[in-house]
C-alpha positions in Angstrom: 24.1 -73.7 -48.4 21.1 -72.2 -50.0 21.6 -70.2 -53.2 19.0 -67.5 -53.5 17.3 -67.0 -56.9 15.4 -64.0 -58.2 12.7 -64.2 -60.9 10.1 -61.9 -62.3 6.5 -63.0 -62.9 4.2 -60.7 -64.8 0.5 -61.6 -65.2 -2.8 -60.1 -66.3 -5.8 -60.2 -64.1 -6.3 -60.4 -60.3 -7.4 -64.1 -60.3 -4.2 -65.3 -61.9 -2.3 -63.0 -59.5 -3.9 -64.8 -56.5 -3.0 -68.2 -57.9 0.6 -67.1 -58.5 0.8 -65.8 -54.9 -0.5 -69.1 -53.6 2.1 -71.1 -55.6 4.8 -68.8 -54.3 3.6 -69.3 -50.7 3.8 -73.1 -51.2 7.4 -72.8 -52.2 8.2 -70.2 -49.5 9.1 -67.5 -52.0 9.4 -63.9 -50.8 7.2 -61.7 -52.9 8.3 -58.1 -53.6 5.9 -55.9 -55.4 7.3 -54.2 -58.5 6.7 -50.4 -58.6 4.7 -49.1 -61.5 6.4 -45.7 -62.2 10.0 -45.1 -62.8 10.2 -42.7 -59.8 8.9 -45.5 -57.5 11.3 -47.9 -59.1 14.2 -45.5 -58.4 13.1 -44.9 -54.9 12.8 -48.7 -54.2 16.3 -49.2 -55.7 17.8 -46.5 -53.5 16.1 -47.9 -50.4 17.5 -51.4 -51.2 21.0 -50.0 -51.8 20.8 -48.2 -48.5 19.8 -51.4 -46.7 22.6 -53.3 -48.4 25.1 -50.6 -47.3 23.9 -50.7 -43.7 24.1 -54.5 -43.6 27.6 -54.5 -45.1 28.8 -52.0 -42.5 27.2 -54.1 -39.7 29.0 -57.2 -41.1 32.3 -55.4 -41.3 32.0 -54.1 -37.8 31.1 -57.5 -36.5 34.0 -59.1 -38.3 36.4 -56.5 -36.9 35.1 -57.1 -33.4 35.4 -60.9 -33.7 38.9 -60.5 -35.1 39.9 -58.3 -32.0 38.4 -60.9 -29.6 40.3 -63.8 -31.3 43.5 -61.8 -31.3 43.1 -61.3 -27.5 42.3 -65.0 -27.0 45.3 -66.1 -29.0 47.6 -64.2 -26.6 46.3 -66.0 -23.5 45.3 -69.4 -25.0 48.5 -71.2 -24.1 48.3 -70.1 -20.5 44.6 -71.0 -20.3 45.4 -74.4 -21.7 48.2 -75.0 -19.1 46.0 -73.8 -16.3 43.1 -76.0 -17.4 45.4 -79.1 -17.6 46.7 -78.4 -14.1 43.2 -78.0 -12.8 42.1 -81.2 -14.4 45.1 -83.0 -12.9 44.3 -81.6 -9.4 40.7 -82.6 -9.6 41.6 -86.1 -10.8 43.9 -86.6 -7.7 41.3 -85.0 -5.4 38.6 -87.3 -6.6 40.7 -90.3 -5.8 41.1 -89.2 -2.1 38.7 -90.0 0.7 37.2 -87.6 3.3 38.3 -88.0 6.9 35.6 -89.0 9.4 35.6 -85.4 10.6 35.3 -84.1 7.0 38.1 -81.6 7.6 40.9 -83.3 5.6 41.5 -85.7 2.8 43.2 -89.1 3.0 45.0 -90.7 0.1 46.5 -94.2 0.0 49.4 -94.4 -2.4 52.4 -96.6 -3.1 55.8 -94.8 -2.9 59.2 -96.2 -3.3 61.3 -96.4 -0.1 64.0 -94.2 -1.7 61.5 -91.4 -2.4 60.0 -91.1 1.1 62.2 -88.1 2.0 61.2 -86.3 -1.3 57.5 -87.1 -0.5 57.8 -85.7 3.0 59.5 -82.5 1.7 56.8 -82.1 -1.0 54.0 -82.4 1.6 55.7 -79.9 3.9 56.3 -77.4 1.0 52.7 -77.8 -0.2 51.3 -77.2 3.3 53.5 -74.1 3.7 52.7 -72.6 0.4 48.9 -73.2 0.7 48.8 -71.8 4.3 46.9 -74.9 5.4 45.8 -74.9 9.1 46.3 -78.7 9.2 49.8 -79.8 8.0 50.1 -82.5 5.4 52.0 -85.6 6.5 52.4 -89.3 5.5 52.0 -92.4 7.6 53.6 -95.6 6.5 51.1 -98.5 6.6 52.3 -102.1 6.8 50.7 -104.3 4.2 50.9 -107.9 2.9 50.1 -106.8 -0.7 52.7 -107.0 -3.3 53.7 -103.5 -4.4 53.3 -102.4 -8.0 56.2 -102.6 -10.4 58.2 -99.4 -10.8 60.5 -99.1 -13.8 62.3 -95.8 -13.7 63.0 -94.5 -17.2 64.6 -91.5 -18.8 64.1 -89.8 -22.2 66.1 -92.5 -23.9 64.7 -95.6 -22.2 61.1 -94.5 -22.1 60.5 -95.5 -25.7 61.8 -99.0 -25.1 59.9 -99.3 -21.9 56.7 -98.8 -23.9 57.6 -101.7 -26.1 58.3 -103.9 -23.0 55.1 -102.9 -21.3 53.1 -103.8 -24.4 54.0 -107.4 -23.8 53.2 -107.2 -20.1 54.5 -105.6 -16.9 56.9 -107.6 -14.8 56.3 -108.5 -11.2 57.7 -106.6 -8.2 61.6 -106.9 -8.0 61.7 -108.7 -11.3 64.5 -107.6 -13.7 63.4 -105.1 -16.3 64.2 -106.5 -19.8 
């Protein structure tokens, strides 16, 4: 932060005045002429006081406007935050999908536990119905020789302990969860 300083320089003679002005220019000083008569001094003072008043009123109005804008933003900030997180999650999933050869639908390959297939089918039907999609969403089970990933179901209580177990390594498929 720059702290402004004011100083008064009085001099005799025009040559010394030119040298003082050059020095002030080198140090980027603003030069304000000092009025000679008391009437001019009073007029300059009144002009400066008017400018200060105008600037203070502009600053006050700007601060009031910014305060109103921030108060309006605070009301909707939480909903904006939730909406943005949802959009980011949707785009993350969409970026992991592949376009069909026709380019009219997306294909995603995922692992799903056998016990959750009915819930998956219901969620896809519900999503198609709510979005009004012309092509319904569906799943197709693909046979594979790959070992499925490990799924350890947790609840609020066991999730903390699962984090500790996972820190040492994730067990293999169908291995007992310690």
